[in-house]
N, CA, C, O and CB atoms as a CASP TS submission, in Angstrom:
PFRMAT TS
TARGET T0000
AUTHOR 0000-0000-0000
METHOD Language model
MODEL 1
PARENT N/A
ATOM      1  N   MET     1       1.853 -66.682 -13.273  1.00  0.00           N
ATOM      2  CA  MET     1       1.563 -65.246 -13.428  1.00  0.00           C
ATOM      3  C   MET     1       1.596 -64.492 -12.222  1.00  0.00           C
ATOM      4  O   MET     1       0.976 -64.912 -11.245  1.00  0.00           O
ATOM      5  CB  MET     1       0.304 -65.039 -14.013  1.00  0.00           C
ATOM      6  N   SER     2       2.239 -63.436 -12.168  1.00  0.00           N
ATOM      7  CA  SER     2       2.304 -62.616 -10.965  1.00  0.00           C
ATOM      8  C   SER     2       1.390 -61.437 -11.093  1.00  0.00           C
ATOM      9  O   SER     2       1.322 -60.738 -12.104  1.00  0.00           O
ATOM     10  CB  SER     2       3.722 -62.153 -10.693  1.00  0.00           C
ATOM     11  N   TYR     3       0.673 -61.257  -9.970  1.00  0.00           N
ATOM     12  CA  TYR     3      -0.277 -60.120  -9.811  1.00  0.00           C
ATOM     13  C   TYR     3       0.315 -59.005  -9.094  1.00  0.00           C
ATOM     14  O   TYR     3      -0.377 -58.058  -8.720  1.00  0.00           O
ATOM     15  CB  TYR     3      -1.508 -60.528  -9.098  1.00  0.00           C
ATOM     16  N   LEU     4       1.670 -59.082  -8.869  1.00  0.00           N
ATOM     17  CA  LEU     4       2.196 -57.928  -8.032  1.00  0.00           C
ATOM     18  C   LEU     4       2.116 -56.595  -8.615  1.00  0.00           C
ATOM     19  O   LEU     4       1.925 -55.657  -7.840  1.00  0.00           O
ATOM     20  CB  LEU     4       3.580 -58.132  -7.705  1.00  0.00           C
ATOM     21  N   PRO     5       2.241 -56.352  -9.950  1.00  0.00           N
ATOM     22  CA  PRO     5       1.966 -54.956 -10.452  1.00  0.00           C
ATOM     23  C   PRO     5       0.626 -54.505 -10.215  1.00  0.00           C
ATOM     24  O   PRO     5       0.485 -53.342  -9.836  1.00  0.00           O
ATOM     25  CB  PRO     5       2.210 -54.837 -11.884  1.00  0.00           C
ATOM     26  N   TYR     6      -0.462 -55.291 -10.387  1.00  0.00           N
ATOM     27  CA  TYR     6      -1.802 -54.884 -10.106  1.00  0.00           C
ATOM     28  C   TYR     6      -2.094 -54.544  -8.761  1.00  0.00           C
ATOM     29  O   TYR     6      -2.801 -53.572  -8.496  1.00  0.00           O
ATOM     30  CB  TYR     6      -2.667 -55.839 -10.478  1.00  0.00           C
ATOM     31  N   VAL     7      -1.577 -55.310  -7.857  1.00  0.00           N
ATOM     32  CA  VAL     7      -1.741 -55.047  -6.375  1.00  0.00           C
ATOM     33  C   VAL     7      -0.981 -53.840  -5.993  1.00  0.00           C
ATOM     34  O   VAL     7      -1.506 -53.050  -5.208  1.00  0.00           O
ATOM     35  CB  VAL     7      -1.260 -56.243  -5.508  1.00  0.00           C
ATOM     36  N   VAL     8       0.213 -53.611  -6.470  1.00  0.00           N
ATOM     37  CA  VAL     8       0.949 -52.371  -6.095  1.00  0.00           C
ATOM     38  C   VAL     8       0.218 -51.164  -6.793  1.00  0.00           C
ATOM     39  O   VAL     8       0.129 -50.111  -6.162  1.00  0.00           O
ATOM     40  CB  VAL     8       2.530 -52.459  -6.551  1.00  0.00           C
ATOM     41  N   ALA     9      -0.255 -51.248  -7.930  1.00  0.00           N
ATOM     42  CA  ALA     9      -1.046 -50.208  -8.469  1.00  0.00           C
ATOM     43  C   ALA     9      -2.280 -49.829  -7.764  1.00  0.00           C
ATOM     44  O   ALA     9      -2.612 -48.652  -7.623  1.00  0.00           O
ATOM     45  CB  ALA     9      -1.375 -50.535  -9.729  1.00  0.00           C
ATOM     46  N   GLY    10      -3.004 -50.892  -7.291  1.00  0.00           N
ATOM     47  CA  GLY    10      -4.186 -50.740  -6.465  1.00  0.00           C
ATOM     48  C   GLY    10      -3.855 -49.990  -5.204  1.00  0.00           C
ATOM     49  O   GLY    10      -4.497 -48.998  -4.859  1.00  0.00           O
ATOM     50  N   TYR    11      -2.833 -50.485  -4.514  1.00  0.00           N
ATOM     51  CA  TYR    11      -2.443 -49.780  -3.261  1.00  0.00           C
ATOM     52  C   TYR    11      -2.014 -48.368  -3.464  1.00  0.00           C
ATOM     53  O   TYR    11      -2.231 -47.518  -2.601  1.00  0.00           O
ATOM     54  CB  TYR    11      -1.339 -50.503  -2.583  1.00  0.00           C
ATOM     55  N   ALA    12      -1.426 -48.106  -4.557  1.00  0.00           N
ATOM     56  CA  ALA    12      -0.952 -46.770  -4.887  1.00  0.00           C
ATOM     57  C   ALA    12      -2.117 -45.883  -5.123  1.00  0.00           C
ATOM     58  O   ALA    12      -2.168 -44.768  -4.604  1.00  0.00           O
ATOM     59  CB  ALA    12      -0.041 -46.780  -6.098  1.00  0.00           C
ATOM     60  N   ALA    13      -3.040 -46.340  -5.879  1.00  0.00           N
ATOM     61  CA  ALA    13      -4.251 -45.542  -6.192  1.00  0.00           C
ATOM     62  C   ALA    13      -4.949 -45.261  -4.904  1.00  0.00           C
ATOM     63  O   ALA    13      -5.412 -44.138  -4.704  1.00  0.00           O
ATOM     64  CB  ALA    13      -5.212 -46.279  -7.193  1.00  0.00           C
ATOM     65  N   PHE    14      -5.056 -46.245  -3.987  1.00  0.00           N
ATOM     66  CA  PHE    14      -5.672 -46.014  -2.645  1.00  0.00           C
ATOM     67  C   PHE    14      -5.001 -45.005  -1.884  1.00  0.00           C
ATOM     68  O   PHE    14      -5.615 -44.095  -1.327  1.00  0.00           O
ATOM     69  CB  PHE    14      -5.699 -47.227  -1.841  1.00  0.00           C
ATOM     70  N   ALA    15      -3.696 -45.145  -1.841  1.00  0.00           N
ATOM     71  CA  ALA    15      -2.882 -44.141  -0.963  1.00  0.00           C
ATOM     72  C   ALA    15      -3.107 -42.761  -1.657  1.00  0.00           C
ATOM     73  O   ALA    15      -3.269 -41.789  -0.920  1.00  0.00           O
ATOM     74  CB  ALA    15      -1.188 -44.530  -0.876  1.00  0.00           C
ATOM     75  N   ILE    16      -3.128 -42.604  -2.892  1.00  0.00           N
ATOM     76  CA  ILE    16      -3.314 -41.224  -3.538  1.00  0.00           C
ATOM     77  C   ILE    16      -4.730 -40.749  -3.162  1.00  0.00           C
ATOM     78  O   ILE    16      -4.880 -39.592  -2.770  1.00  0.00           O
ATOM     79  CB  ILE    16      -3.135 -41.270  -5.196  1.00  0.00           C
ATOM     80  N   ALA    17      -5.725 -41.549  -3.260  1.00  0.00           N
ATOM     81  CA  ALA    17      -7.101 -41.104  -2.874  1.00  0.00           C
ATOM     82  C   ALA    17      -7.153 -40.773  -1.452  1.00  0.00           C
ATOM     83  O   ALA    17      -7.755 -39.763  -1.089  1.00  0.00           O
ATOM     84  CB  ALA    17      -8.150 -42.159  -3.173  1.00  0.00           C
ATOM     85  N   LEU    18      -6.533 -41.592  -0.565  1.00  0.00           N
ATOM     86  CA  LEU    18      -6.504 -41.231   0.783  1.00  0.00           C
ATOM     87  C   LEU    18      -5.952 -39.962   1.096  1.00  0.00           C
ATOM     88  O   LEU    18      -6.479 -39.189   1.896  1.00  0.00           O
ATOM     89  CB  LEU    18      -5.856 -42.140   1.474  1.00  0.00           C
ATOM     90  N   ALA    19      -4.818 -39.717   0.433  1.00  0.00           N
ATOM     91  CA  ALA    19      -4.067 -38.422   0.640  1.00  0.00           C
ATOM     92  C   ALA    19      -4.850 -37.304   0.147  1.00  0.00           C
ATOM     93  O   ALA    19      -4.892 -36.278   0.825  1.00  0.00           O
ATOM     94  CB  ALA    19      -2.710 -38.411  -0.055  1.00  0.00           C
ATOM     95  N   TRP    20      -5.511 -37.385  -1.017  1.00  0.00           N
ATOM     96  CA  TRP    20      -6.318 -36.304  -1.452  1.00  0.00           C
ATOM     97  C   TRP    20      -7.404 -36.072  -0.453  1.00  0.00           C
ATOM     98  O   TRP    20      -7.671 -34.917  -0.121  1.00  0.00           O
ATOM     99  CB  TRP    20      -6.876 -36.559  -2.816  1.00  0.00           C
ATOM    100  N   ASP    21      -8.008 -37.023   0.015  1.00  0.00           N
ATOM    101  CA  ASP    21      -9.213 -36.850   0.943  1.00  0.00           C
ATOM    102  C   ASP    21      -8.698 -36.211   2.202  1.00  0.00           C
ATOM    103  O   ASP    21      -9.540 -35.589   2.850  1.00  0.00           O
ATOM    104  CB  ASP    21      -9.956 -38.261   1.292  1.00  0.00           C
ATOM    105  N   PHE    22      -7.530 -36.246   2.645  1.00  0.00           N
ATOM    106  CA  PHE    22      -6.869 -35.696   3.796  1.00  0.00           C
ATOM    107  C   PHE    22      -6.632 -34.187   3.414  1.00  0.00           C
ATOM    108  O   PHE    22      -7.008 -33.310   4.192  1.00  0.00           O
ATOM    109  CB  PHE    22      -5.488 -36.506   4.151  1.00  0.00           C
ATOM    110  N   ILE    23      -6.010 -33.873   2.225  1.00  0.00           N
ATOM    111  CA  ILE    23      -5.449 -32.524   1.993  1.00  0.00           C
ATOM    112  C   ILE    23      -6.592 -31.704   1.433  1.00  0.00           C
ATOM    113  O   ILE    23      -6.654 -30.536   1.817  1.00  0.00           O
ATOM    114  CB  ILE    23      -4.183 -32.539   0.998  1.00  0.00           C
ATOM    115  N   ALA    24      -7.453 -32.118   0.628  1.00  0.00           N
ATOM    116  CA  ALA    24      -8.431 -31.222  -0.191  1.00  0.00           C
ATOM    117  C   ALA    24      -9.305 -30.348   0.900  1.00  0.00           C
ATOM    118  O   ALA    24      -9.410 -29.134   0.723  1.00  0.00           O
ATOM    119  CB  ALA    24      -9.502 -32.226  -1.205  1.00  0.00           C
ATOM    120  N   PRO    25      -9.846 -30.899   1.881  1.00  0.00           N
ATOM    121  CA  PRO    25     -10.618 -30.159   2.814  1.00  0.00           C
ATOM    122  C   PRO    25      -9.865 -29.047   3.542  1.00  0.00           C
ATOM    123  O   PRO    25     -10.400 -27.992   3.882  1.00  0.00           O
ATOM    124  CB  PRO    25     -11.173 -31.077   3.775  1.00  0.00           C
ATOM    125  N   ARG    26      -8.568 -29.363   3.758  1.00  0.00           N
ATOM    126  CA  ARG    26      -7.753 -28.377   4.358  1.00  0.00           C
ATOM    127  C   ARG    26      -7.388 -27.231   3.534  1.00  0.00           C
ATOM    128  O   ARG    26      -7.259 -26.115   4.037  1.00  0.00           O
ATOM    129  CB  ARG    26      -6.613 -28.956   4.811  1.00  0.00           C
ATOM    130  N   LEU    27      -7.204 -27.468   2.208  1.00  0.00           N
ATOM    131  CA  LEU    27      -6.934 -26.390   1.236  1.00  0.00           C
ATOM    132  C   LEU    27      -8.204 -25.620   1.098  1.00  0.00           C
ATOM    133  O   LEU    27      -8.142 -24.397   0.973  1.00  0.00           O
ATOM    134  CB  LEU    27      -6.442 -26.936  -0.159  1.00  0.00           C
ATOM    135  N   GLN    28      -9.211 -26.166   1.107  1.00  0.00           N
ATOM    136  CA  GLN    28     -10.532 -25.404   0.904  1.00  0.00           C
ATOM    137  C   GLN    28     -10.775 -24.515   2.236  1.00  0.00           C
ATOM    138  O   GLN    28     -11.077 -23.323   2.164  1.00  0.00           O
ATOM    139  CB  GLN    28     -11.847 -26.505   0.645  1.00  0.00           C
ATOM    140  N   LEU    29     -10.631 -25.136   3.325  1.00  0.00           N
ATOM    141  CA  LEU    29     -10.825 -24.369   4.594  1.00  0.00           C
ATOM    142  C   LEU    29      -9.865 -23.159   4.626  1.00  0.00           C
ATOM    143  O   LEU    29     -10.249 -22.066   5.044  1.00  0.00           O
ATOM    144  CB  LEU    29     -10.573 -25.301   5.863  1.00  0.00           C
ATOM    145  N   ARG    30      -8.636 -23.368   4.185  1.00  0.00           N
ATOM    146  CA  ARG    30      -7.578 -22.372   4.207  1.00  0.00           C
ATOM    147  C   ARG    30      -8.076 -21.108   3.215  1.00  0.00           C
ATOM    148  O   ARG    30      -7.970 -19.924   3.536  1.00  0.00           O
ATOM    149  CB  ARG    30      -6.115 -23.095   3.688  1.00  0.00           C
ATOM    150  N   GLY    31      -8.556 -21.519   2.133  1.00  0.00           N
ATOM    151  CA  GLY    31      -9.090 -20.488   1.165  1.00  0.00           C
ATOM    152  C   GLY    31     -10.266 -19.779   1.724  1.00  0.00           C
ATOM    153  O   GLY    31     -10.358 -18.566   1.540  1.00  0.00           O
ATOM    154  N   LEU    32     -11.173 -20.423   2.391  1.00  0.00           N
ATOM    155  CA  LEU    32     -12.371 -19.813   3.056  1.00  0.00           C
ATOM    156  C   LEU    32     -12.005 -18.921   4.129  1.00  0.00           C
ATOM    157  O   LEU    32     -12.577 -17.842   4.288  1.00  0.00           O
ATOM    158  CB  LEU    32     -13.284 -20.839   3.607  1.00  0.00           C
ATOM    159  N   LEU    33     -10.989 -19.368   4.937  1.00  0.00           N
ATOM    160  CA  LEU    33     -10.621 -18.423   6.044  1.00  0.00           C
ATOM    161  C   LEU    33      -9.922 -17.192   5.485  1.00  0.00           C
ATOM    162  O   LEU    33     -10.079 -16.105   6.041  1.00  0.00           O
ATOM    163  CB  LEU    33      -9.687 -19.122   7.096  1.00  0.00           C
ATOM    164  N   ARG    34      -9.177 -17.317   4.433  1.00  0.00           N
ATOM    165  CA  ARG    34      -8.463 -16.183   3.751  1.00  0.00           C
ATOM    166  C   ARG    34      -9.537 -15.180   3.239  1.00  0.00           C
ATOM    167  O   ARG    34      -9.416 -13.969   3.426  1.00  0.00           O
ATOM    168  CB  ARG    34      -7.538 -16.721   2.513  1.00  0.00           C
ATOM    169  N   ALA    35     -10.496 -15.685   2.643  1.00  0.00           N
ATOM    170  CA  ALA    35     -11.611 -14.806   2.065  1.00  0.00           C
ATOM    171  C   ALA    35     -12.303 -14.124   3.206  1.00  0.00           C
ATOM    172  O   ALA    35     -12.618 -12.940   3.087  1.00  0.00           O
ATOM    173  CB  ALA    35     -12.684 -15.650   1.207  1.00  0.00           C
ATOM    174  N   ILE    36     -12.542 -14.743   4.224  1.00  0.00           N
ATOM    175  CA  ILE    36     -13.186 -14.203   5.407  1.00  0.00           C
ATOM    176  C   ILE    36     -12.345 -13.049   5.986  1.00  0.00           C
ATOM    177  O   ILE    36     -12.869 -11.986   6.316  1.00  0.00           O
ATOM    178  CB  ILE    36     -13.393 -15.317   6.464  1.00  0.00           C
ATOM    179  N   ARG    37     -11.125 -13.271   6.090  1.00  0.00           N
ATOM    180  CA  ARG    37     -10.166 -12.258   6.705  1.00  0.00           C
ATOM    181  C   ARG    37     -10.083 -11.088   5.691  1.00  0.00           C
ATOM    182  O   ARG    37     -10.089  -9.937   6.126  1.00  0.00           O
ATOM    183  CB  ARG    37      -8.648 -12.911   6.997  1.00  0.00           C
ATOM    184  N   LEU    38     -10.012 -11.309   4.454  1.00  0.00           N
ATOM    185  CA  LEU    38      -9.983 -10.157   3.484  1.00  0.00           C
ATOM    186  C   LEU    38     -11.271  -9.391   3.494  1.00  0.00           C
ATOM    187  O   LEU    38     -11.240  -8.165   3.385  1.00  0.00           O
ATOM    188  CB  LEU    38      -9.710 -10.643   2.050  1.00  0.00           C
ATOM    189  N   ARG    39     -12.417 -10.048   3.620  1.00  0.00           N
ATOM    190  CA  ARG    39     -13.761  -9.349   3.691  1.00  0.00           C
ATOM    191  C   ARG    39     -13.845  -8.558   5.008  1.00  0.00           C
ATOM    192  O   ARG    39     -14.366  -7.445   5.080  1.00  0.00           O
ATOM    193  CB  ARG    39     -14.982 -10.407   3.605  1.00  0.00           C
ATOM    194  N   SER    40     -13.314  -9.188   6.004  1.00  0.00           N
ATOM    195  CA  SER    40     -13.389  -8.351   7.284  1.00  0.00           C
ATOM    196  C   SER    40     -12.504  -7.162   7.237  1.00  0.00           C
ATOM    197  O   SER    40     -12.926  -6.107   7.710  1.00  0.00           O
ATOM    198  CB  SER    40     -13.002  -9.176   8.520  1.00  0.00           C
ATOM    199  N   ALA    41     -11.322  -7.224   6.716  1.00  0.00           N
ATOM    200  CA  ALA    41     -10.372  -6.156   6.505  1.00  0.00           C
ATOM    201  C   ALA    41     -11.025  -4.971   5.741  1.00  0.00           C
ATOM    202  O   ALA    41     -10.960  -3.802   6.121  1.00  0.00           O
ATOM    203  CB  ALA    41      -9.150  -6.694   5.735  1.00  0.00           C
ATOM    204  N   ARG    42     -11.717  -5.440   4.526  1.00  0.00           N
ATOM    205  CA  ARG    42     -12.373  -4.405   3.733  1.00  0.00           C
ATOM    206  C   ARG    42     -13.502  -3.717   4.587  1.00  0.00           C
ATOM    207  O   ARG    42     -13.623  -2.492   4.611  1.00  0.00           O
ATOM    208  CB  ARG    42     -12.968  -5.037   2.404  1.00  0.00           C
ATOM    209  N   LYS    43     -14.253  -4.501   5.228  1.00  0.00           N
ATOM    210  CA  LYS    43     -15.395  -3.854   6.028  1.00  0.00           C
ATOM    211  C   LYS    43     -14.855  -3.026   7.097  1.00  0.00           C
ATOM    212  O   LYS    43     -15.437  -1.969   7.344  1.00  0.00           O
ATOM    213  CB  LYS    43     -16.352  -4.898   6.659  1.00  0.00           C
ATOM    214  N   ASN    44     -13.749  -3.381   7.816  1.00  0.00           N
ATOM    215  CA  ASN    44     -13.252  -2.527   8.817  1.00  0.00           C
ATOM    216  C   ASN    44     -12.610  -1.187   8.175  1.00  0.00           C
ATOM    217  O   ASN    44     -12.756  -0.110   8.753  1.00  0.00           O
ATOM    218  CB  ASN    44     -12.216  -3.327   9.663  1.00  0.00           C
ATOM    219  N   ALA    45     -11.924  -1.285   7.012  1.00  0.00           N
ATOM    220  CA  ALA    45     -11.375  -0.195   6.490  1.00  0.00           C
ATOM    221  C   ALA    45     -12.502   0.794   5.877  1.00  0.00           C
ATOM    222  O   ALA    45     -12.309   2.005   5.771  1.00  0.00           O
ATOM    223  CB  ALA    45     -10.364  -0.650   5.492  1.00  0.00           C
ATOM    224  N   LYS    46     -13.593   0.206   5.519  1.00  0.00           N
ATOM    225  CA  LYS    46     -14.655   1.052   5.087  1.00  0.00           C
ATOM    226  C   LYS    46     -15.372   1.670   6.198  1.00  0.00           C
ATOM    227  O   LYS    46     -15.932   2.751   6.018  1.00  0.00           O
ATOM    228  CB  LYS    46     -15.573   0.331   4.270  1.00  0.00           C
ATOM    229  N   ASN    47     -15.406   1.091   7.312  1.00  0.00           N
ATOM    230  CA  ASN    47     -16.102   1.740   8.507  1.00  0.00           C
ATOM    231  C   ASN    47     -15.253   2.838   9.124  1.00  0.00           C
ATOM    232  O   ASN    47     -15.751   3.795   9.716  1.00  0.00           O
ATOM    233  CB  ASN    47     -16.424   0.674   9.619  1.00  0.00           C
ATOM    234  N   ARG    48     -13.899   2.649   8.952  1.00  0.00           N
ATOM    235  CA  ARG    48     -13.069   3.708   9.636  1.00  0.00           C
ATOM    236  C   ARG    48     -12.987   4.957   8.820  1.00  0.00           C
ATOM    237  O   ARG    48     -12.702   6.017   9.378  1.00  0.00           O
ATOM    238  CB  ARG    48     -11.640   3.207   9.912  1.00  0.00           C
ATOM    239  N   ASN    49     -13.205   4.907   7.618  1.00  0.00           N
ATOM    240  CA  ASN    49     -13.149   6.084   6.671  1.00  0.00           C
ATOM    241  C   ASN    49     -14.561   6.523   6.139  1.00  0.00           C
ATOM    242  O   ASN    49     -14.852   6.296   4.964  1.00  0.00           O
ATOM    243  CB  ASN    49     -12.231   5.718   5.439  1.00  0.00           C
ATOM    244  N   PRO    50     -15.421   7.135   6.968  1.00  0.00           N
ATOM    245  CA  PRO    50     -16.670   7.428   6.466  1.00  0.00           C
ATOM    246  C   PRO    50     -16.701   8.489   5.461  1.00  0.00           C
ATOM    247  O   PRO    50     -17.769   8.825   4.951  1.00  0.00           O
ATOM    248  CB  PRO    50     -17.501   7.743   7.492  1.00  0.00           C
TER
END
């Protein structure tokens, strides 16, 4: 009996989880930085036109 499919599936699941742990925080940070930029632009536009 060969365990190769189980081993390959295990490594694949590990690789997917590792990739997600690498990518997810960067996506979250990008969204937060975008929100900060938009808020700053709204605040600056509001202050320029009293």
